[in-house]
Each structure stands twice: as C-alpha cells, then as structure tokens.
C-alpha positions in Angstrom: -15.6 -10.4 -6.8 -17.5 -7.2 -7.2 -18.4 -6.6 -10.9 -17.4 -3.5 -12.8 -21.0 -2.4 -12.7 -21.1 -2.7 -8.9 -17.9 -0.8 -8.8 -19.3 2.0 -10.9 -22.3 2.3 -8.6 -19.9 2.9 -5.7 -18.8 6.1 -7.4 -22.1 7.7 -6.5 -22.0 9.7 -3.2 -23.8 7.8 -0.5 -23.7 8.1 3.3 -22.3 4.6 3.8 -21.8 3.1 7.3 -21.1 5.5 10.2 -17.5 6.2 11.0 -15.9 3.4 13.1 -15.4 4.8 16.7 -11.7 5.6 17.3 -11.4 3.4 20.4 -12.8 0.4 18.6 -10.6 1.1 15.6 -7.4 1.5 17.5 -8.0 -1.7 19.6 -8.7 -3.8 16.5 -5.9 -2.2 14.5 -3.4 -3.1 17.2 -4.7 -6.7 17.3 -4.4 -7.0 13.5 -0.9 -5.5 13.5 0.1 -8.1 15.9 -1.2 -10.7 13.5 0.8 -9.0 10.7 3.9 -9.5 12.7 3.1 -13.2 12.9 2.5 -13.3 9.1 5.8 -11.6 8.6 7.6 -14.3 10.7 5.8 -17.0 8.8 6.9 -15.5 5.5 10.5 -15.4 6.7 10.5 -18.9 8.2 8.8 -20.6 5.3 10.7 -18.5 2.7 7.5 -17.4 1.1 7.2 -14.4 -1.2 4.2 -12.0 -0.7 3.2 -9.1 -2.9 0.4 -6.8 -2.0 -0.8 -4.2 -4.5 -2.6 -1.0 -3.3 -4.5 0.7 -6.1 -7.3 3.2 -6.3 -8.1 6.8 -7.1 -6.1 9.7 -5.7 -6.9 10.3 -2.0 -8.6 6.9 -1.7 -6.6 6.1 1.4 -3.9 3.7 0.0 -0.9 5.4 1.5 -2.3 5.6 5.1 -3.3 2.0 4.9 0.2 0.9 3.8 1.7 2.9 6.7 -0.6 0.9 9.2 0.3 -2.4 7.5 4.1 -1.7 7.7 4.2 0.1 11.1 5.5 -2.8 13.2 7.1 -4.9 10.4 10.8 -5.3 9.9 11.8 -3.1 7.0 14.4 -5.7 6.1 11.6 -8.2 5.5 8.7 -6.0 4.4 9.4 -3.0 2.2 7.3 -0.5 0.4 7.8 0.0 -3.4 6.6 3.4 -4.6 8.3 3.9 -7.9 8.9 7.4 -9.3 8.2 8.4 -12.9 10.2 6.1 -15.3 13.5 7.3 -16.6 14.1 7.7 -20.3 15.9 4.3 -20.3 13.1 2.6 -18.4 10.6 3.9 -21.0 12.3 1.8 -23.7 12.2 -1.4 -21.6 9.5 -4.0 -21.5 6.8 -2.3 -19.4 6.8 -4.8 -16.5 10.6 -4.9 -16.4 11.2 -2.2 -13.7 8.5 -3.8 -11.5 10.0 -7.2 -11.8 13.2 -5.8 -10.2 11.1 -4.9 -7.1 9.6 -8.3 -6.6 10.5 -10.1 -3.3 13.0 -12.9 -2.9 12.4 -15.8 -0.5 11.3 -14.6 3.0 10.2 -11.1 1.8 7.1 -9.0 1.6 6.7 -6.1 -0.9 3.8 -3.6 -0.6 3.3 -1.7 -3.9 2.0 1.8 -3.4 0.7 1.8 -6.9 2.1 -0.8 -9.3 2.2 -1.9 -12.9 -1.5 -0.9 -13.0 -0.4 2.7 -13.5 -0.7 1.9 -17.2 -4.4 1.0 -16.8 -5.1 4.1 -14.8 -3.2 7.4 -14.8 -1.2 6.6 -17.9 -4.4 5.6 -19.8 -6.4 8.7 -18.7 -3.7 11.3 -18.9 -2.4 10.1 -22.3 1.0 9.0 -21.0 0.8 5.8 -23.0 -0.5 5.0 -26.5 -3.7 3.1 -27.3 -1.6 0.2 -28.5 0.5 0.2 -25.3 -2.7 0.2 -23.2 -4.2 -2.7 -25.2 -1.0 -4.7 -24.9 -0.9 -4.1 -21.2 -4.4 -5.5 -20.7 -3.5 -8.5 -22.8 -0.1 -9.2 -21.1 -1.0 -8.4 -17.5 -3.1 -11.6 -16.8 -0.3 -13.7 -18.3 2.4 -11.9 -16.3 0.5 -12.4 -13.1 -0.2 -16.0 -13.9 3.5 -16.6 -14.3 4.1 -15.0 -10.9 1.5 -17.1 -9.1 2.6 -20.3 -10.9 6.1 -19.7 -9.6 4.7 -19.7 -6.0 4.5 -15.9 -5.4 1.5 -14.9 -3.2 -0.2 -12.0 -4.9 -3.0 -9.9 -3.4 -4.6 -6.9 -5.3 -6.7 -4.3 -3.5 -8.7 -1.4 -5.1 -9.7 1.4 -2.7 -13.0 2.8 -3.8 -14.4 6.2 -2.8 -17.2 8.4 -4.0 -16.7 11.5 -6.0 -17.8 13.7 -3.1 -15.4 12.1 -0.7 -12.5 12.4 -3.1 -13.1 16.1 -3.6 -13.4 16.6 0.1 -10.0 14.9 0.8 -8.3 16.8 -2.0 -9.7 20.1 -0.9 -8.3 19.3 2.6 -4.9 18.9 1.1 -5.1 22.1 -0.8 -6.0 24.0 2.4 -3.4 22.3 4.7 0.2 23.4 4.1 1.4 20.2 5.9 -0.3 18.1 3.2 0.2 20.1 0.0 3.2 18.0 -0.9 0.8 15.2 -1.6 -0.8 17.1 -4.4 0.3 17.1 -8.1 -1.3 18.4 -11.2 -2.4 14.8 -11.9 -4.1 14.6 -8.6 -6.0 17.8 -9.2 -7.0 16.8 -12.8 -8.5 13.6 -11.4 -11.4 15.8 -10.2 -12.3 16.9 -13.7 -11.6 13.4 -15.2 -13.7 11.3 -12.9 -15.7 9.6 -15.6 -12.5 8.9 -17.6 -11.0 7.2 -14.6 -14.2 5.2 -14.0 -14.1 3.9 -17.6 -10.4 3.0 -17.3 -11.0 1.2 -14.0 -13.9 -0.8 -15.5 -11.7 -1.8 -18.4 -8.9 -2.8 -16.0 -11.2 -4.9 -13.8 -12.8 -6.7 -16.7 -9.4 -7.7 -18.2 -7.4 -8.5 -15.1 -9.8 -9.9 -12.5 -8.8 -13.5 -13.0 -9.3 -16.7 -10.9 -5.5 -16.9 -10.4 -5.2 -13.2 -9.5 -8.5 -11.7 -8.4 -9.2 -8.1 -7.4 -10.7 -7.2 -4.0 -12.5 -3.9 -3.7 -12.2 -2.0 -0.4 -14.9 0.5 0.4 -12.9 3.5 1.6 -15.5 6.3 2.5 -14.4 5.7 6.1 -10.6 5.3 6.2 -10.7 3.5 9.6 -13.1 0.8 8.3 -11.1 0.5 5.1 -7.8 -0.1 6.9 -9.4 -2.7 9.3 -11.3 -4.5 6.5 -8.3 -4.6 4.1 -5.8 -5.9 6.8 -8.3 -8.5 8.1 -8.9 -9.8 4.6 -5.2 -10.0 3.8 -4.6 -12.0 6.9 -7.6 -14.3 6.2 -6.3 -15.0 2.6 -2.9 -16.3 3.6 -2.5 -19.7 5.3 0.1 -18.4 7.9 0.6 -19.8 11.4 2.5 -18.5 14.4 6.1 -19.5 14.2 7.7 -20.5 17.6 10.4 -18.0 18.6 13.2 -18.6 21.0 12.8 -17.2 24.5 14.6 -13.9 24.9 16.4 -13.1 28.1 18.3 -10.1 29.1 21.9 -10.9 30.0 23.1 -10.1 33.5 24.7 -6.7 34.0 28.5 -7.0 34.3 30.4 -5.3 37.1 32.0 -1.9 36.3 35.5 -2.2 34.9 36.9 1.2 35.9 35.8 3.0 32.7 35.5 6.8 33.1 33.4 8.8 30.7 35.1 11.8 29.2 33.9 15.2 30.5 30.6 16.5 29.1 32.1 19.6 27.6 34.3 17.5 25.3 31.2 16.9 23.1 28.6 18.9 21.2 25.2 18.2 22.6 21.8 19.1 21.0 20.3 22.1 22.8 17.5 21.2 25.2 14.7 22.7 23.2 12.2 20.8 25.2 13.2 22.7 28.3 11.8 25.9 26.7 8.4 24.3 26.5 8.1 23.6 30.3 
C-alpha cells in the first residue's frame, strides 16, 4: 500500500507516463470488460457479494471509470450507488445507516460513486460535519468494514490520484464546455482553493482506514485511459473468480405465417424521420 507520504508527493504536478494510445487502450479495455462479464457471472452463480468504492478528488476520473466497468454488466446484478445529499431524517441516523441499505445481497455487485468516505473528505473539509463526528467516523470505519469482510462481503477500495495542475485543467474544461457544466458544483470549484485541506484530510483517512482486512489501492489518474485499465485489471486480479459454464443458446426456428395482417400504417403515430433531413 502506498503510504500517506507517497500519496502526498503525487499531488505535485509531474509529466507522468505518456498517454496510452487509443487503439491500445480500446483493445485492452474490451478484453477487460469481457472479463468483468465473467466476474459478474461468477458473483451471480456463487452468490457472492462484491462492493467496489471509487473515491478521489473532484475530476479525478471516478465517474468515467465506473461507466466503463458497468458498460456491459447486467444492471440487475451490478448497480451504481451514487447517493444524494442526506435528508433531514438521514442526518439523525447512524452515519453508516443509509449506506448499509445500499449493500448487495447474494449474487450482486455494487459500485459506489463516492461512499461513506464522504465524511472523511468533503464533509470534513467543507465543515459539513463536526470535529467529533469526523473523529468518530475514523474510529468506527475500520470496525464497520471489518464486520462486512468478516461476513463474507468482498470489499475493494480505490482512491484516484491526480496532480493539482491536472485537476484544475479538467475543472476548467467543464467550466468552458456547456455539455459538462452540469458536473460542476460550488463544492467542486472550492476544491481548487482547498487543495491542501483535502490533502490533509485524505492523509488522515488513509492513516486510519488502510487496514489489512480492507486496504486502500491508489490509482494514478493523470492519464484517464491508464487509470481505467489499471484499476479494472487490479480488481479482476484481486477476486478469485472463474468462468462459469453457460448453456448453449440457440435461436428457435421461425414459425410459418398464421394469417396475421398488420393494421394500416396511418393508424399509428410514428416518430418523424429526422435522420432523413441529414442525408
């Protein structure tokens, strides 16, 4: 596991490895996604429970990686949990309570787009929780996760790490692109001015919650393509799945026409052929 000190050094802008060529990336991504489908079928057949946490700074590439992980998976087996701001009622509950409700049953996978670690990050930095609530979280979290693992749940935790320069570049791109502005919030923009505060909060979090039972894995995310490939490959290597034999699928023979006549076309409302205007 990378130490907090090593993680802090990754905040410094550095050129890093060159960007993975698109053709190489797409070929390997498709291969890994095929393996993810095999992993899904193993989870379902063996009635396992898999939880994957995606954490990191704003614009670190968590969301785009989650989309690649889930792209070919069955949404009835693998679902994404991205919880909104807690309600007034949820604020009075045990902090972990609303996350427990999102945990998988047998044969399911849950991908957390941010998780209970909100309390160690944005809530800590932005003052959305008290000092006592933060301290209690760091004390309870390893115990909470140990209970999950002891119960047989497969838990994987990934922190996406980017430099200050790269985060600012990505956030600026969102500001300038109307198609991406919905991704921005005042909290995202404040992360630029609170870089050191987030660094300290992350270091505290890693020191308290990187345990043998539930370790953290850091993903270098200066190059999103490399980050996606590296994270998915590691996830697959960390789970002892195997290919589950599937029954052979055959198309049934086409039956002879039975005399059915389709109603006239003008009896229905059709979507206008917008595509024809492009030709």
